[in-house]
N, C-alpha and C positions, 0 to 999 in steps of 0.2 A: 385456464391457469389462474383465473381471478378468484383464488381462495382468499381466506383471511377473514377479518371481521366485517360484519355487515354495518358499513358507516355511510351516512348521508353526507358526502363531501360538501355538497352545495350549501348545507346549513351552517357551515363553520365560519368563524370569524375571529381572526387574531394575527399578529405578526410574530413569526419565529426567527430568532437569530441563532445561527450556528457558526463555528469556526473550527480550524484545525487542519487535519490531513490534506496535503496538496495532492497525495496519491489518489484520494477519492473525489477530487474536485470535479474532474470531467464528468463523473457519474452524478454528483450532486447538482451541477448546473443544469444538466439535461432533465433529470427526474423532477427537480422543483419546478421547472418550467412546464412540464406535463401535469404536474400536480395542481399548479395554479389555474390551469385551464378548467379542471373539474371542481376545484374549490376556489371560486372566483372572490370569495371574501377573505381569502388568506394570502399573506405575503411571506415567503420563505427567503431569508438571506443566508448566504453561505460564504464566508470569507476563508480562503486558503492561507493559513498562517503557519503551518507546520503542527505536527501532532503535539509537540510540547506546548506550544502556545494555546492550542485548543483545550487541552486538559486544564491548563492554568486559568483560561477564561471560564470554564465550567466551574472550577473550584471557587472562582471569585464571583460567580452568579451574574456575569456580564453576558452570557449566552444561555439559551435553553437547551442546546445540544452541542456536542463536540464530535468532530471526526478524528478518529486515531487509529493508527496501525500498530501501536505499541500499548502495552498494559500500564496501568497506574502503578507506580512504585509503591511498596509497603510504606516507605518513609513519607510519601506524599499524601497517603490516604486521609490523614487527620486534617489536611487543608480544605477538603471538600465539606463545607459547612452544611450543605443541603443533606447530609447523611449518605445513605447507600446509593451507589451509582450502579446502573444496569448497562451491561455490554450487549449491544444488538449487532450480530454479525450482519453485514449487508452484501458483501461480494468478496472476491479475492482477485489477485492479478499477478502476473510475473513482474519481478523487478529485473529489467534487462541489464546486461553489460553492453552498453552502447558505445560505439567507436567511430572515428573518422579516419579512415584509411582508403582513399579512393581506389587504390590498386588491389585491395584485398576484399573480394565479394563475400567470401565465406571464411568465418573464423570460428574455431572451437577452443574452449578454455577449460582446464581442470581447475578445482578449487585451490590447489596449492599455488598454481600459476597466478590466479586472480589475487590471492593473498599476497604474493610476491610483488605484483604490479602495484596494488593499492597501498603497500607499505613502502614503496619507493625503492625496492631492491632490484627489481627488473625494470631497466631504464630505457631500452630500446626494443622496437618491435621485432628485430630479428634475433633476439636473444634465443640461445639454444633451448631453453625451457618452453618457450612459446613454439618454437619450430618443432619440438617433440610432440605437442598437441596437434600440430598442423603439418604433417609430412608432405602434403601436396601443394601448400601455399607458397607463393613467392613473397616472402615477407621483406618489407623495406627496412632500411637502417634508421628510419625516422625515430626521433626521440618520443618517449611516451609522456604525454601530459595528463596527469590524473586530475579529474574534476569530481569534487564531493559537495555535499550540502553544507552550507555555512550556518543554517538555522537548525534548531532542534527538531529532528525528523524521524518519524517512524519508519521511513524508508531506510534511513541510515541504520536505525536499530535492527531491522530485519536483514539488511544486507550484511552487517557486521556479525549478527547472530549466526548467519549462514557460514561465514568464514570461520567463526570460532568453533562451530560444530564440525564443518566439513574439512577444514584445514588446521587442526588443532596444533600440529607440530610447527606450523609456519606463521600463523596469525598471532601477533603480539599485542594488538591495539585493543583487546577486549571488545565489548559490544555495548551499544547504548544509542539513545537518541542524539548524542554528540559523542565523538571520540577525538583523541589527540592525534590529528593527521600529521604526517611529516611535513616539514617546511617547504619541500619541493612540489607539494600539491597545491591545487587552487580550489577555493570555496566559492559557491555561488548560492543565491537564495532560491528556495523552492525548486520543484522539478523543472519548471519552465526556465529557470536561470541556468541550471546544469545543462539542459538541452541546448540552450543558445551558445553556451561556451563550447560545448562538443561540436556543434554545427560549424562554428567559425574557426576552429583550431585544428590544424592538421596534426594528426598523431594523437588526438585527444581520446580519452576513454573515461566513462563515468557510469553510475548506476541510476537508472530511471525507470519509472513505471511504463508499462508497455503502451498505454494510451498516449502519453506525451511523447515517447520515442517515435510512435507511428505517425503522430501529427506532424512531426518535424522530418519524417522520412529518414531517420537515422538507421545505420547498419547495426544489427544486434548479433551478439555471439550466441552460438550453442554452448551450453554449459554441461559439463559432466556431472551426472547425478551419482548417488552413493553405489550404484551398480556399475559405474563406469561407462554408462550410456550417455552420449552427447545429445542433449535434448534442446530444440528450439523453444524460445519463450512464446508460447501460444496459450490462449484461454483454455483449450482443450487439455494441454499439458498441466495447467494450473488446476483444472478441475480434478484431474487424476491425483494430484497431490492433496487436494482438499478431501477427497473421497477416503483417503487412507488415514486422515488425521483423527486422533482421539479428541472428542469434545468434552470439556469440563462442565460441571453443573452450572457454572456462571456464564456458559457459552463462549468462553475463551478457548482457543485451540491453537496448535502450532503446526502448520503444514511445511515448515522449512526443512530441507534436506531429506525429503521423503525417499523411502527406498522402493516405492511402488514402480513397476515397470512403466516407462513412458512419462513419469512425473517430471515436471520442471522443478529443479531443486531450490531455486530462490523464488518461491511463491509466497506473496505476503497476504496476510488476512487484513481486513480493515473493518472497523466497528463504528457505530454511532453510540455515543455515550449520553445517558440522560439520568437525571436524578429520579430515584424510585418515587419519592414523594414530592409532589408539585404544589406550589402555593396558589397558582392561578388556574381556576377551573377551565376557562376558555382556552388558555394555552395548552393545558393538559389534554384536552380533547383534540387539539390540532396536532400535538406531538404524537398521540396515538394514531391519528388518521395518516400523518405523513409516514410514520414508520410502517404502517400497514401498506401504504402505497409503494414505498420502497421495496418491500418484501414480496410484493405481488407483481403489479405492472412494471415496477422498476427493474425487476429481474430480467425482463425482456430488453430493456434499454441497456442493461449491463452487458449482455451478449453483444449487442450491436456496437458498443463502445470499447470492445476488446478486454472486458473484465470477465472473470469466470463467475457465473451465477451460483448461488449456494446450492449444494446438494439438497434434494427435496426434504430429507429428514431434518437437516439443519434449519432450513427455511421455516419448517413447521414449528421447530422449538423456538425460533426467534419470534415468529408470529404469536405463539402461545404466551411468550413473556410480556407482550404488550398489556395483557390484563393485570400484570403486577403493578403497573403504574397507578398511583392513587393520588388523591388531592387531600392535603391535610394542612 
């Protein structure tokens, strides 16, 4: 599986700084550790700050790469003084609806119900609408405590994009890296912040990437896809969503609310963003090498860490784009 560019990793020397998506942080921390073993002259730093902050850092030239699960807004493109930015898909993963109800082992939720819960309209777990999705469950009368990201987040962007697409008649809060949550809800920083609030709060529910939910042993709901099929958030179900997504020329794509059979509907893409034209030749060489590593060896790590690796054709396109990075 070691396709990709023929690079002598051991000859490289530079420090690379990246920031952004906390969704891809688990993957970044593992892959950069593996990369530094083969490229001993290189240091890669990755700070999870949320997708919004990562994009701002790349625009401000304080990092060499950014992790993001959402696209650069047209209005923000002019702030990227380095010129054109390339999107490198590196993996995907389910965004789980994680919850804390010790008495309910299995929960399934439809889009309209998830929208009602996160909008603060469905306020107790034994609500008739939740019961309709779960005819066999004994639902407690516990109050629902909604937890969301307080920082600008691609996870929020993809979760709300899903609700806007899948529950258009119910969801009123629009979609974006930040949205105006009801006052009854609670914000927390980064995925890890959301998971810790869910874990410590009886009746809590929130949206978290699968890797972080699994790390904390949180219960996760099955979510109805657009075929009405309740699907568990697994890497395989995320891969099914990826395989059906149309890939644009710039390697952006949208696997959310896939209609493919067995697809998990809240599947989030995640990218590494880099400037197409680099000013420092040593750093440019290391960026190319690190992307090559992420897209080859790193894909095996992705699977082990509960991310969905890229479909082979998308991985090939992402690898081919490495050659577009130039020094000027």
